[in-house]
BAMARVEX-515364 format. One record per atom (N, C-alpha, C, O): residue in three letters; x, y, z. Coordinates in steps of 0.05 Angstrom, whole numbers, plus 32768, in hexadecimal, padded with zeros to 4 digits. Atoms other than C-alpha are relative to their C-alpha. Layout:
! BAMARVEX-515364
alaXYZ/...
//
This chain:
! BAMARVEX-515364
met7FF97FF87FE5/met7EF17BDE76B7/met7FED7FF48015/met7FF57FEF802C/phe8013800A7FED/phe7EB17BC376D6/phe80057FE28007/phe7FFB7FD9801C/lys7FFC801D7FFC/lys7EC97B7A76D0/lys80197FFA8010/lys801E7FE28016/lys7FE880057FF0/lys7F0A7B8376F6/lys7FF97FFC801D/lys7FEB800D8028/val800680067FE4/val7F067B64773B/val80197FFD8010/val802B7FED8008/asn7FE980037FEE/asn7F387B6B7772/asn7FFB7FE78010/asn7FE87FE58020/thr8004801A7FF3/thr7F417B24778C/thr7FFF8002801E/thr7FEE7FF5802A/ala80007FFE7FE3/ala7F517B3877D3/ala7FE5800B800A/ala7FDA8001801E/leu80197FF47FF7/leu7F137B6377D9/leu7FE97FED7FFB/leu7FD77FEC800B/leu801580148005/leu7EE87B2D77B9/leu7FFF7FEB8016/leu7FEA7FE4801F/gly7FFF80147FEB/gly7F007AFA77EC/gly7FF5800B801A/gly7FE77FFD8028/leu800A7FF37FE8/leu7EF17B2B7824/leu7FE280027FFF/leu7FD47FFD8013/ala801C7FFD8002/ala7EAC7B387809/ala7FF17FE58004/ala7FDC7FE48010/ile800C801A7FFD/ile7E9D7AED7805/ile80007FF8801D/ile7FEC7FEE8028/ser7FFE80097FE4/ser7EB57AE0784C/ser7FEE80108012/ser7FE580058026/met80117FEF7FEF/met7E8B7B197867/met7FE37FFF7FF7/met7FD2800C8003/gly801B8002800A/gly7E4E7B07783F/gly7FF6801A7FF4/gly7FDE80217FF7/leu80087FE6800A/leu7E4E7B4A781B/leu7FFF80007FE1/leu800180167FD5/met80028000801D/met7E477B3377D3/met7FE7800F7FF7/met7FD2800D8004/pro80187FF18009/pro7E187B6077AB/pro7FE87FEE7FFB/pro7FEB7FD77FF2/val8018800F8005/val7DD17B4977A7/val7FFC7FFC7FE2/val7FFF80107FD3/gln80038006801D/gln7DC57B277764/gln7FE6800A7FF5/gln7FD2800E8004/ala80187FF6800D/ala7D927B3E7732/ala7FE97FEE8003/ala7FEC7FD58002/ala8019800F7FFF/ala7D4B7B28773C/ala7FF67FFC7FE4/ala80057FFE7FD1/glu800B8004801B/glu7D1C7B1A7702/glu8004801A7FEF/glu800080307FF9/thr7FFA7FEA8011/thr7D2E7B4676C7/thr7FE780117FFB/thr7FD180077FF4/lys80167FED8006/lys7D027B8476C0/lys7FFE80067FE3/lys801180007FD4/lys80047FF9801C/lys7CE67B9C767E/lys7FF4801C7FFF/lys7FE18023800C/val800B7FE58005/val7CDC7BE47667/val800280067FE2/val80107FF87FD3/asp7FFF7FF8801C/asp7CD17C077625/asp801980107FFB/asp8025800E7FE6/val7FE97FED8004/val7D087C3B762F/val801180008019/val80078002802F/leu7FEE7FFD7FEA/leu7D467C3B765B/leu801580157FF8/leu802180147FE3/leu7FEE7FEA8004/leu7D707C7A7661/leu80177FFE8014/leu80127FFF802C/val7FE880007FEE/val7DB77C77767D/val800A801C8003/val801280297FEF/gly7FF77FE57FFB/gly7DCA7CB8769E/gly7FE980128007/gly7FD480117FFB/gly80167FEF7FF6/gly7DA17CEC76C3/gly8006801D7FFA/gly8003802F800B/gly7FFA7FE58008/gly7DB67D2A769C/gly7FEC800C7FED/gly7FD680007FE9/ile80137FF18011/ile7D967D5B766C/ile7FF87FEF7FE7/ile7FE17FF17FDE/met800780108018/met7D997D2A7630/met7FEB7FEB8006/met7FD77FEA7FF8/ser801480157FF9/ser7D757CF07652/ser7FE6800C8009/ser7FD180038001/ala80197FF47FF6/ala7D437D1E7675/ala7FF0800C7FE9/ala7FD780097FE9/thr800E7FF58017/thr7D327D427634/thr7FF27FEB7FF0/thr7FDB7FED7FE8/leu800B80168010/leu7D287D01760E/leu7FE97FF3800F/leu7FD47FED8002/ala8015800D7FF1/ala7CFE7CE47646/ala7FE680118000/ala7FD080067FFC/val80187FEF8001/val7CCF7D207648/val7FF380007FE5/val7FDB7FFE7FE2/trp800A8001801B/trp7CC97D2075FD/trp7FF17FE67FFA/trp7FDB7FE67FEF/leu800C801A8005/leu7CBA7CD575F9/leu7FE77FFD8010/leu7FD37FF28007/asn801880037FEF/asn7C897CD97633/asn7FE8800F7FF4/asn7FD180077FF7/glu80157FF1800D/glu7C627D0E760D/glu7FF57FF27FE7/glu7FDD7FF37FE2/leu8008800D8019/leu7C617CE775CC/leu7FF47FE48005/leu7FE17FDC7FF8/glu8009801B7FFA/glu7C577CA275EB/glu7FFC7FFD801E/glu800D7FF1802C/pro800480007FE3/pro7C3A7CAB7631/pro7FFD7FE4800D/pro7FFF7FE18025/ser8004801B7FF5/ser7C2D7C607638/ser801B7FF18003/ser801B7FDC8010/trp7FE6800E7FFF/trp7C777C4D7631/trp800B8001801C/trp800B80158029/ser7FF280017FE6/ser7C9B7C367670/ser801D80097FFC/ser802A80027FE8/met7FE57FF58002/met7CDD7C59767D/met800F7FFD801B/met80047FFF8030/glu7FEE80017FE8/glu7D187C4F76AD/glu801980117FFA/glu8025800F7FE5/met7FE87FF08002/met7D517C8076B9/met80137FF78015/met800C7FF5802C/val7FEC800A7FEE/val7D917C6776D8/val801780158002/val8023801C7FEE/glu7FEC7FEC7FFB/glu7DC17C9A76F8/glu80147FF78015/glu800C7FED802A/arg7FEB800A7FED/arg7E047C8A771A/arg800180118019/arg80078006802E/leu7FFE7FEF7FE9/leu7E027CC67749/leu7FE680008010/leu7FD37FF38009/asp801680007FED/asp7DD27CD57782/asp7FE980127FF8/asp7FD580148006/gly80157FEE800A/gly7DA97D07775A/gly800480057FE2/gly801A7FFF7FD8/val7FFD7FFA801C/val7D9C7D1D7713/val800E801B7FFC/val800F802C800F/ala7FF37FE78007/ala7DC27D5676F1/ala801780078013/ala801A801F801A/glu7FEA7FFB7FEC/glu7DFD7D4F7721/glu801B80027FF3/glu802E800B7FFF/glu7FE58000800C/glu7E357D4A76EE/glu800180147FE9/glu8001802C7FEE/ser7FFD7FEE8017/ser7E397D6776A7/ser7FEA80147FFE/ser7FEE802B7FF6/ser80167FEE8002/ser7DF47D8676AA/ser7FFE80148017/ser7FEE80278016/asn7FFF7FEE7FE9/asn7E027DA776ED/asn8007801C7FF6/asn801B80207FE7/gly7FFB7FE48009/gly7DFF7DF376E3/gly801C800A8006/gly8026801C7FF8/trp7FE57FF87FFA/trp7E447DFA7703/trp80157FF27FEF/trp802D7FF87FF0/asn7FED8011800F/asn7E647DC776D3/asn7FFE80057FE2/asn800B7FF67FD3/asn80007FFA801D/asn7E537DE5768F/asn7FFC801E7FFD/asn7FF5802C8010/ala80017FE38005/ala7E527E2A766F/ala7FE4800C8001/ala7FE180248003/gly801B7FF67FFF/gly7E067E2F7671/gly7FF880127FE9/gly7FE880247FEC/thr80057FEF8017/thr7E047E4C762C/thr7FEA7FF57FEF/thr7FE97FDD7FE9/gly801380078014/gly7DC87E4B75FF/gly800D80027FE5/gly800E80177FD9/his7FEF7FFF8019/his7DF17E3775C2/his7FEF80077FE8/his7FDF7FF77FDF/ser800E7FF68017/ser7DD67E5F7588/ser8012800D7FEC/ser8009801C7FDA/ala7FEB7FF68013/ala7E177E717563/ala8002801E7FFF/ala800C80297FEC/leu7FFD7FE27FFE/leu7E127EBA7578/leu801C80088005/leu8026801D7FFD/ala7FE57FF97FF8/ala7E587EB87594/ala80157FEB7FF9/ala802D7FF17FF7/glu7FEE80168004/glu7E777E747586/glu800C80017FE4/glu7FFF7FFB7FD0/leu7FF37FFB8019/leu7EAA7E81754F/leu80047FE77FEF/leu80067FE87FD6/asn7FFB8018800F/asn7EB47E38753C/asn7FE97FF87FEE/asn7FED7FE77FDC/tyr801780068011/tyr7E6F7E36751C/tyr8000800F7FE6/tyr7FEF800B7FD5/thr7FFF7FF08018/thr7E847E6774E6/thr801C7FFF7FF4/thr802B80137FF5/pro7FE58003800A/pro7EC37E4D74C4/pro800480107FE6/pro7FF180167FD8/glu7FF97FF38019/glu7EE77E6F748B/glu80087FEB7FEC/glu80147FD77FF2/asp7FF880138015/asp7EEF7E4B7449/asp801C80097FF5/asp8027801C7FFF/lys7FE57FFB800A/lys7F307E4B7420/lys8002801B7FF3/lys801980257FEF/asn7FFF7FE6800C/asn7F1C7E8C7400/asn7FFB80178014/asn7FF9802E800C/gly80047FEC7FEB/gly7F117EB07442/gly7FE480088005/gly7FDF801B8013/asn801C7FFB7FFC/asn7EC67EAF743F/asn7FF57FF28019/asn7FFD7FDB801D/val800B800C7FE7/val7EA07EA27480/val7FE67FF17FF9/val7FD47FFD7FEE/asp801780118005/asp7E6E7E69747C/asp7FEF80008019/asp7FF87FF8802F/ile80127FFD7FE9/ile7E327E7574AA/ile7FEB7FE98002/ile7FDA7FEA8013/ser801480158001/ser7E0B7E357499/ser7FFE7FF1801A/ser7FE87FEB8023/lys8000800E7FE7/lys7E207E1174D8/lys7FF480118016/lys7FE680078028/ala800B7FEE7FEC/ala7E0F7E4E7502/ala7FE280027FFF/ala7FD580028014/ile801D7FFF8003/ile7DC97E5174E6/ile7FF47FE6800A/ile7FE07FE68017/glu800A801A7FF7/glu7DC07E0674F3/glu80007FFF801E/glu7FED7FF5802A/ile7FFE80007FE2/ile7DD77E0E753C/ile7FEB8012800C/ile7FDE800A801F/asn80147FED7FF6/asn7DAB7E4B7547/asn7FE47FF57FFD/asn7FD47FF78010/glu801A800B8004/glu7D6E7E297529/glu7FFA7FE98014/glu7FE47FE7801E/ala800380167FED/ala7D797DEC7555/ala7FFA800A801C/ala7FE97FFF802A/phe80067FF57FE6/phe7D7B7E177593/phe7FE4800D8002/phe7FD8800C8017/gln801B7FF58000/gln7D3B7E3A757F/gln7FEB7FE98004/gln7FD77FEE8011/ile801280177FFB/ile7D1A7DF5757D/ile80017FF8801D/ile7FEC7FF18029/ser7FFF80057FE3/ser7D347DE875C3/ser7FEF80138010/ser7FE1800B8023/arg80107FEC7FF2/arg7D157E2975DA/arg7FE27FFB7FFD/arg7FD27FFF800F/gln801C80078005/gln7CD37E1575BA/gln7FF77FE98011/gln7FE27FE8801D/phe800680187FF0/phe7CD67DD275DD/phe7FFD8008801D/phe7FEA7FFF802B/trp80027FF77FE4/trp7CE37DF37621/trp7FE780118004/trp7FDA800F8019/ser80187FEF7FFE/ser7CAB7E267614/ser7FE77FEE8002/ser7FD57FF48012/trp801780127FFF/trp7C7B7DED7608/trp7FFF7FF2801B/trp7FE97FEE8027/gln8000800D7FE6/gln7C917DCA7648/gln7FF780138016/gln7FEB800B802A/val800A7FEC7FED/val7C857E0B766E/val7FE180027FFE/val7FD380038012/lys801D7FFE8005/lys7C3F7E10764F/lys7FF17FE9800C/lys7FDB7FEC8016/thr800E80187FF6/thr7C2E7DC97663/thr80067FFA801E/thr7FFB7FE78029/gly7FFB80037FE3/gly7C4A7DD176AA/gly80177FED8007/gly801C7FE9801F/val7FEA80117FFA/val7C857DA276A3/val80188011800B/val80248009801F/leu7FED7FEC7FF6/leu7CB57DDD76AB/leu7FF28017800E/leu7FDC801E8006/lys800C7FEA7FF1/lys7CA87E1576DC/lys8009801B7FF5/lys800C801E7FDD/asp7FF97FE58008/asp7CBD7E5E76DB/asp80187FFF7FED/asp802D7FF57FF5/pro7FE980008013/pro7CE97E68769D/pro8019800C800A/pro802F80048003/arg7FE87FF37FF5/arg7D177E9676C3/arg80107FEE8012/arg80277FF4801A/ser7FF180137FEF/ser7D2B7E5B76EE/ser80157FF07FEF/ser80277FE47FFB/phe7FED80108010/phe7D507E3C76B2/phe800A800E7FE7/phe801E80057FDB/ile7FF57FF18018/ile7D597E6F7679/ile7FFD801E8005/ile7FE78027800D/asn80007FE37FFD/asn7D6B7EB8767B/asn800F800E7FEA/asn802380037FDF/ser7FF27FF18015/ser7D7F7EED7649/ser801B80088009/ser801F8014801E/thr7FE47FF97FFB/thr7DCA7EF67647/thr800E80067FE6/thr80107FF57FD4/pro7FF37FF9801A/pro7DF07F1B760F/pro80177FED7FFB/pro80267FE4800D/his7FEA80118009/his7E207EF075E7/his801480117FF0/his800C80227FE0/met7FEC7FF1800E/met7E627F0B75CD/met80167FEF7FF5/met801E7FDB8000/ser7FE6800A800A/ser7E9C7EF875A0/ser801480168006/ser8010802D7FFF/phe7FEC7FEC7FF7/phe7EDB7F1A75BB/phe801B7FF77FF5/phe80257FE27FFD/val7FE78008800D/val7F1A7F187590/val801580168000/val800E802E8004/trp7FEA7FED8002/trp7F5E7F3A758B/trp80147FF67FEB/trp80157FDE7FE5/gly7FED80078015/gly7F957F3B7556/gly7FF480067FE5/gly7FDC80027FE1/asp800A7FF7801A/asp7F8F7F53750E/asp7FF07FEA7FF1/asp7FDB7FF07FE7/asn800E8016800F/asn7F7C7F0F74EF/asn7FE57FF9800D/asn7FD27FF67FFE/asn801980077FF3/asn7F477F007523/asn7FEB80177FFD/asn7FD480117FFA/ile80127FE98003/ile7F2A7F46751E/ile7FF480007FE3/ile7FDC80057FE0/gln800A8001801C/gln7F257F3F74D2/gln7FEC7FEA7FFD/gln7FD77FED7FF0/phe801380178001/phe7F037EFB74DB/phe7FE58008800C/phe7FD080038001/leu80197FF97FF2/leu7ED07F16750D/leu7FF080157FF0/leu7FD780147FF0/arg800E7FEC8010/arg7EC07F5174E0/arg7FF17FF37FE9/arg7FDA7FFA7FE3/lys800D800F8016/lys7EB17F2174A6/lys7FE97FEF800B/lys7FD57FEC7FFE/arg801580117FF4/arg7E8A7EF374D4/arg7FE780118006/arg7FD180098000/tyr80177FEE7FFA/tyr7E5E7F2D74EC/tyr7FF180077FE7/tyr7FD980067FE6/ala800D7FF88019/ala7E517F4374A5/ala7FF07FE97FF4/ala7FDA7FED7FEA/ala800E8018800B/ala7E3E7EFC748F/ala7FE77FFA800F/ala7FD37FF28003/leu801780077FF0/leu7E0F7EF174C9/leu7FE880137FFC/leu7FD1800C8003/gln80167FED8005/gln7DE67F2F74B6/gln7FEC7FF67FEC/gln7FD680007FEA/ala8012800C8014/ala7DC87F05747E/ala7FEA7FF0800C/ala7FD67FEA7FFE/ser801580117FF3/ser7D9F7EDD74B1/ser7FF2800F8016/ser8000801C8026/pro800F7FF37FEB/pro7D687EF974DD/pro80047FF4801C/pro7FFE80008030/leu7FFB800E7FE7/leu7D7D7EC77512/leu801580108011/leu8017800C8029/phe7FEB7FF27FF3/phe7DB77EF67522/phe7FFB801F8001/phe800D802F8003/ser80077FE48000/ser7D927F387520/ser8006800D801B/ser80047FFF8030/gly7FFA7FF27FE7/gly7DA57F6C7554/gly801C7FFF8008/gly8025800C801C/met7FE380027FF9/met7DEE7F587555/met800E801A7FFA/met800A80267FE5/gln7FF07FE88004/gln7E1F7F92755C/gln801D7FF97FFF/gln80267FE5800B/tyr7FE380048004/tyr7E687F977548/tyr800E8019800A/tyr8006802F8004/ser7FF17FE87FF7/ser7E9C7FC47569/ser801D7FF98003/ser80257FE3800B/glu7FE380027FFB/glu7EE77FCF756C/glu800780178014/glu801F801B801A/asp7FFB7FEA7FEE/asp7EDF800A759C/asp80017FF8801D/asp7FEE7FEC8027/his7FFC80087FE4/his7EFA7FFF75E2/his7FEA800A8013/his7FE07FFC8024/glu80147FF47FEE/glu7EC8802E7603/glu7FE57FF37FFD/glu7FD77FEF8010/glu801A800D8005/glu7E8C800E75E2/glu80017FE3800C/glu7FED7FDB8018/ile7FFE801B7FF5/ile7EA57FC875F4/ile7FFF8000801E/ile7FF37FEE802A/lys80007FFD7FE3/lys7EB07FDF763B/lys7FE48002800B/lys7FDF7FFA8022/lys801C7FFE7FF7/lys7E667FEF7640/lys7FF27FE58001/lys7FE17FE08012/trp800C801B8001/trp7E557FA7762F/trp800C7FEE8015/trp7FFD7FE08024/val7FF380127FED/val7E897F83765A/val8017800F800E/val802E800C8007/pro7FEC7FEF7FF2/pro7EAD7FB3768A/pro80177FF0800B/pro802E7FF8800A/leu7FEB80107FF3/leu7ED27F7B76AE/leu80157FF77FED/leu802D7FF67FF4/met7FEC800A8014/met7EF37F61766F/met801280167FF5/met802780107FEB/met7FF07FEA800A/met7F0C7FA6765D/met8011800D8016/met8023801D8010/glu7FF27FF47FEA/glu7F277FB876A2/glu801E7FFA7FFE/glu80267FE27FFC/gly7FE380048000/gly7F737FC276A0/gly800B7FF97FE5/gly80237FF37FE2/arg7FF78008801B/arg7F777FB37655/arg800E80177FF2/arg8007802E7FF6/asp7FF17FEC800E/asp7FA97FD8762A/asp7FEE800E7FEB/asp7FE380007FDA/pro80127FF28013/pro7F82800E7605/pro80097FFF7FE3/pro7FFA80057FD1/ala7FF58001801C/ala7FAF800475C8/ala7FFB7FE47FF4/ala80007FE07FDC/gln8004801B800B/gln7F9D7FBA75C1/gln7FE980007FEC/gln7FD4800C7FF1/lys801580028015/lys7F757FAB7582/lys7FEC7FEA8008/lys7FF47FD3800D/leu801580127FF8/leu7F337F8A7593/leu7FE980027FED/leu7FE580167FDF/ala801A7FFF800F/ala7EF27F787570/ala7FEC7FEE800F/ala7FF37FD9801A/val8015800E7FF1/val7EB17F61758F/val7FE680017FF0/val7FDF80157FE3/thr801C7FFF8008/thr7E6C7F4C7578/thr7FF07FFB8019/thr7FF77FEB802A/trp801180017FE9/trp7E357F5475AB/trp7FE37FFB7FF8/trp7FD9800A7FE8/ser801C80068006/ser7DF07F3475A7/ser7FEF80008019/ser7FF67FF2802C/pro80117FFF7FE9/pro7DB97F4575D7/pro7FED7FE98004/pro7FDF7FE78018/ile801480157FFF/ile7D907F0775C8/ile800C7FE5800A/ile7FFF7FD08006/gly7FF580187FF5/gly7DBF7ED475E8/gly7FF27FF78019/gly7FE380078025/thr800C800B7FE8/thr7DAA7EA87622/thr80137FF18012/thr80287FE78008/asp7FF280117FED/asp7DC57E877660/asp7FEC7FEA8008/asp7FD57FF08010/val801280167FFB/val7DA77E42766B/val800B7FEE8017/val80227FE68016/asn7FF980127FEA/asn7DA87E1876AB/asn7FF57FE57FF9/asn7FDE7FDE7FFF/phe8009801A8009/phe7DA57DD2768E/phe7FFB7FED8017/phe7FEA7FDB8015/gly800580107FE9/gly7DA87DB476D3/gly7FE48004800B/gly7FD77FF18013/glu801B7FF97FF6/glu7D687DD876E8/glu7FEB7FF47FED/glu7FD67FEA7FF7/ile8012800C8012/ile7D457DC176A9/ile7FFE7FE28005/ile7FE87FD78005/thr7FFF801D7FFB/thr7D5B7D7A76B7/thr7FF07FF98019/thr7FE07FE68019/arg800E80057FE7/arg7D427D7C76FF/arg7FE280037FFD/arg7FD27FF38008/gln801D7FFC8003/gln7CFE7D9876EB/gln7FF47FEB7FEE/gln7FDE7FE17FF3/phe800980168011/phe7CF77D6576B3/phe7FFC7FE68010/phe7FE77FDA800F/val8001801A7FF2/val7D077D2A76E0/val7FEB80018017/val7FDE7FED801C/ser80147FFD7FEB/ser7CDB7D457718/ser7FE47FFB7FF5/ser7FD47FEE8002/asn801A8005800D/asn7CA07D4476E8/asn7FFD7FE37FF9/asn7FE87FD77FFC/leu8001801C8008/leu7CB27CFF76CF/leu7FFB7FED8018/leu7FED7FD98015/lys800280117FE8/lys7CB77CE27715/lys7FE37FFE800A/lys7FDC7FEB8018/ala801C80007FF8/ala7C6D7CF27720/ala7FEF7FED7FEF/ala7FD87FE97FF4/lys800E80118012/lys7C5A7CC276E8/lys80067FE38006/lys801C7FDB800D/gln7FFE801C7FF9/gln7C4D7C7876F4/gln80127FF07FEE/gln801D7FDC7FF5/asn7FF0800F8013/asn7C727C6276B6/asn801D80078000/asn802D7FFD7FEF/phe7FE47FF87FFE/phe7CB47C8276CB/phe800D7FF7801A/phe80017FFA802F/asn7FF180097FE8/asn7CE87C6576FA/asn801C800B7FFF/asn802A80087FEC/leu7FE57FF47FFE/leu7D277C897711/leu80107FF08013/leu80097FEB802A/gln7FEE800F7FEF/gln7D617C61772C/gln801A80108004/gln802A80137FF1/leu7FE87FF07FFA/leu7D967C8C774E/leu80157FEE800D/leu800F7FD88015/ser7FEA800E7FF4/ser7DD97C767769/ser80047FE47FF4/ser800A7FD18002/ser7FFF801A800E/ser7DD97C3F7735/ser801280027FE7/ser800E80147FD7/glu7FED7FFF8016/glu7E117C307704/glu7FFD7FE87FED/glu7FFC7FD17FF6/val800380158014/val7E097C0A76C3/val801A7FF17FFD/val802F7FFD7FFA/glu7FE880118001/glu7E397BCF76C1/glu80027FF17FE6/glu80187FEA7FDD/asp7FFF80118018/asp7E267BA97682/asp7FE880067FEE/asp7FD2800C7FF8/ile80157FFD8013/ile7DFD7BB17643/ile80027FEA7FEB/ile80187FE67FE0/asn7FFF80158013/asn7DEA7B777616/asn7FE780017FEE/asn7FD2800A7FF6/his801580008014/his7DC07B7075D7/his7FF27FE58001/his7FFF7FD07FFD/asn800F80197FFF/asn7D897B3B75DF/asn7FFA7FF67FE4/asn7FFA80057FD1/asp8007800C8019/asp7D757B0B75A8/asp7FE8800C7FF3/asp7FE6800D7FDA/asp80187FF5800B/asp7D327B2D75A0/asp8003801D7FF8/asp7FEF802B7FF1/gly7FFC7FE58007/gly7D527B707592/gly7FFF80148016/gly8006802C8012/thr80007FEE7FE9/thr7D497B8E75D7/thr801B8001800D/thr802E7FF28005/trp7FE77FFD7FF2/trp7D807BA37606/trp7FFD7FF8801D/trp7FE97FFF802A/arg7FFF80067FE3/arg7D927B87764A/arg80158011800D/arg802D80108006/val7FEE7FEE7FF1/val7DB07BBA7679/val80037FF7801C/val7FEF7FF4802A/lys7FFA80097FE5/lys7DD17BA476B9/lys800C80188010/lys802080238007/tyr7FF57FEA7FEF/tyr7DDC7BD876F0/tyr80007FF9801D/tyr7FF07FE98026/lys7FFD80057FE4/lys7DF17BD87738/lys7FFB80198011/lys8004802E800B/asn80047FEB7FED/asn7DD87C027771/asn801980048011/asn80227FF1801E/leu7FE77FFB7FF2/leu7E167C23778F/leu7FFD8003801E/leu80118004802C/lys80057FFE7FE4/lys7DF67C2977D3/lys7FFF7FE5800E/lys800C7FE08022/asp8004801A7FF3/asp7DE17BE177E2/asp800A7FE97FF0/asp80097FD27FF8/gly7FF580168010/gly7E017BB977A9/gly7FEC7FF17FF0/gly7FF47FDE7FE2/thr8015800E800F/thr7DBF7BA2778C/thr800580027FE2/thr800A80187FD8/val7FFC8001801D/val7DC67B8C7744/val7FE57FFD7FF2/val7FD57FEC7FFA/thr80198001800E/thr7D8C7B987714/thr80057FFC7FE2/thr801880077FD7/glu7FFE8003801D/glu7D827B8176CC/glu7FE580087FF4/glu7FD080007FFE/thr80187FF6800D/thr7D507BA4769F/thr80027FFC7FE2/thr801780037FD6/asp80018002801D/asp7D3C7B937658/asp7FF080187FF5/asp7FDB801F8000/thr800D7FE8800B/thr7D2A7BCF762D/thr7FFF7FFF7FE2/thr80117FF57FD5/lys80027FFF801D/lys7D117BD975E7/lys801280167FF4/lys801C80137FDE/phe7FF17FE9800A/phe7D347C1C75E0/phe801480098016/phe800C800D802D/leu7FEB7FF87FED/leu7D767C2F7602/leu800D801A7FF7/leu8016801C7FE1/phe7FF27FE78005/phe7D927C757607/phe801680048014/phe80128001802C/ile7FE97FFC7FEF/ile7DD77C837622/ile8007801E8000/ile801280287FED/gly7FFA7FE47FFC/gly7DDE7CCA763C/gly801080048019/gly80098013802B/ala7FF180027FE7/ala7E147CBD766F/ala801980118001/ala802C800A8010/gly7FE97FEE7FFE/gly7E457CF57663/gly801A7FF27FF9/gly801C7FE57FE4/gly7FE6800C8005/gly7E8C7CDD7669/gly80007FE27FFE/gly80137FD67FF4/ala8002801E8001/ala7E767C957672/ala7FF27FF67FE7/ala7FF17FDE7FE2/ala801080098018/ala7E4E7C947631/ala80117FF07FED/ala80077FDC7FE2/leu7FEF800E8013/leu7E897C7E7606/leu80047FE38008/leu80027FD17FF8/his7FFB801B7FF7/his7E997C427631/his7FE67FEF7FFD/his7FE87FD87FF5/leu8019800F8001/leu7E4F7C2E7634/leu7FF87FFA7FE3/leu7FED7FE47FDD/leu80058005801D/leu7E487C3575E8/leu80117FE87FF7/leu80077FD77FE9/gln7FEE80178007/gln7E847C0675E0/gln7FF67FE6800D/gln7FF87FD18001/glu800B80177FF2/glu7E657BD77613/glu7FE87FF47FF1/glu7FE47FDC7FF2/ser80188009800F/ser7E267BD375E8/ser80077FEF7FE8/ser7FF77FDE7FE0/gly7FF7800F8017/gly7E4E7BB775AE/gly7FF580097FE5/gly7FF97FFC7FD1/ile800B7FF78019/ile7E2A7BE07579/ile8017800A7FEE/ile802A80167FF8/pro7FEB7FF88012/pro7E557BEE753B/pro8006801E8001/pro801D80277FFE/glu7FFC7FE38000/glu7E497C397540/glu8013800A8016/glu801E801F8014/ala7FEF7FF87FE9/ala7E707C3B7582/ala801D80037FF7/ala802D80118003/lys7FE47FFF8009/lys7EB07C30755B/lys8007801A7FF3/lys801F80207FEF/glu7FFB7FE7800D/glu7EA87C73753A/glu800680178013/glu800C802D800B/tyr7FFE7FEB7FEC/tyr7EAD7C9A757B/tyr801A7FFD8010/tyr80257FE78014/gly7FE97FFF7FEF/gly7EE87CAE75A6/gly7FFD80158015/gly7FEB80268013/gly80017FEC7FEB/gly7EF57CD775E4/gly801780137FFF/gly802E800B7FF9/phe7FEB7FEC8000/phe7F1C7D1775EA/phe7FFC8010801A/phe7FE7801D801D/pro80047FF27FE7/pro7F287D36762F/pro8000801E7FFD/pro8010802A7FEF/val80037FE38001/val7F117D7D7637/val7FFD800B801C/val7FED8000802C/gly80027FF57FE5/gly7F1B7DA77675/gly7FFA801E7FFF/gly7FFE802B7FEB/gly80067FE37FFF/gly7F057DEC768B/gly8003800A801D/gly80007FFA8030/ser7FFF7FF47FE5/ser7F0E7E1C76C5/ser7FEB80158002/ser7FE780257FEF/trp80157FED7FFC/trp7ED67E4576E1/trp800780138017/trp800F800A802D/leu7FFB7FED7FEB/leu7EE07E857708/leu7FE58009800C/leu7FD480127FFD/val801A7FFB7FF3/val7EA87E8F773B/val800480158015/val801780158024/thr80007FEC7FEA/thr7E997ECB7767/thr7FE380058009/thr7FD080047FF9/asp801A7FF77FF6/asp7E5F7EDF7793/asp8000801E8006/asp7FEE80298013/asn7FFE7FE37FFE/asn7E757F287790/asn7FEE800C7FEB/asn7FF5800D7FD4/gln80147FF58013/gln7E387F497771/gln800B80187FF0/gln8004801B7FD9/thr7FF57FE9800D/thr7E5D7F897761/thr80127FF87FE8/thr801180047FD3/leu7FEE800A8015/leu7E917F627739/leu7FF07FF27FEA/leu7FF57FF67FD2/ala8010800F8013/ala7E5D7F357718/ala7FF180127FED/ala7FED800C7FD5/met80107FEE8010/met7E357F7076FF/met8011800E7FEA/met8006801B7FD9/gln7FEF7FF58014/gln7E717F8676D6/gln80057FED7FE8/gln80137FF47FD5/his7FFD80138016/his7E6C7F4976A9/his7FE57FF37FFA/his7FE07FDC8003/met801A800A8007/met7E267F40768E/met80007FF57FE4/met7FF680027FD1/gly7FFF800B801B/gly7E337F137653/gly80107FE67FFF/gly801E7FE08012/lys7FEF80188005/lys7E527ED47636/lys801280067FE9/lys8008800D7FD3/ala7FED7FF88015/ala7E917EE1760E/ala80117FE87FF8/ala801C7FDA8009/tyr7FEE8015800C/tyr7EB57EB075E0/tyr8016800E7FF1/tyr8010801F7FE0/gly7FEB7FF1800B/gly7EF97EC775CB/gly80177FF07FF3/gly801B7FD97FFA/ile7FE7800B800B/ile7F377EB975A1/ile801480177FFD/ile802A80137FF4/
//
């Protein structure tokens, strides 16, 4: 898509002397990160701690970091620890619930929490309440088959201390104490089942990203390029990568050679992987996913739903 040129517009640009400024001498860095979201920011902070002498450049298409997928308004903000997500505990052909994936997911999230705790201790991240807060997690199901599954899931999870404190209920009045808004107007005869865990979290990945990048910007070995879109990626003969990107404000084209290239560009990542020509890119595909968010600033209403509920 980047190589398609509208002939009429090109002619106009030539006649008006508005052709983009061509790349100057190619820059060289140790690490180049495409995308200014939580993935790139986390990797940059981690690498900077392990190899503080490495030079790094981050290229972001928008005018600021964490403006797209990592933005707190554009994702569920869930600390994924398999407390509520039912897809992490599949049933086998004999009807037994396998919790191995749930344990793996939970352990991975505990490592994330340890990493953030260390960043707070070293001053990279500020007040923890600015990006992570305790929020109960719930699985909420209806229908005989789903209720039977959740009952078995709850029983299986009791084998791991990672899921301690979880409660199970089919009682409408008890469930109403946990999530009043979800029970309002509901048929009292409807069969329901819920697991409720008090150790869930709400995470603002956008805030973590902004604080990470703010810390990185204070370092001489880090360069942030905003409003800049990657147009081309090529593998050099010496094993390095040449990344070409254009400033969307003034048209300036920059080429940077990097020893290590990370693509954390959200929806653009697949295209850029294909642009790189690596064989692994052929194994990936894209599948569109959409979601709707209901937002209110009515505090009375909001206080009736203190939790994150995943349901089937």
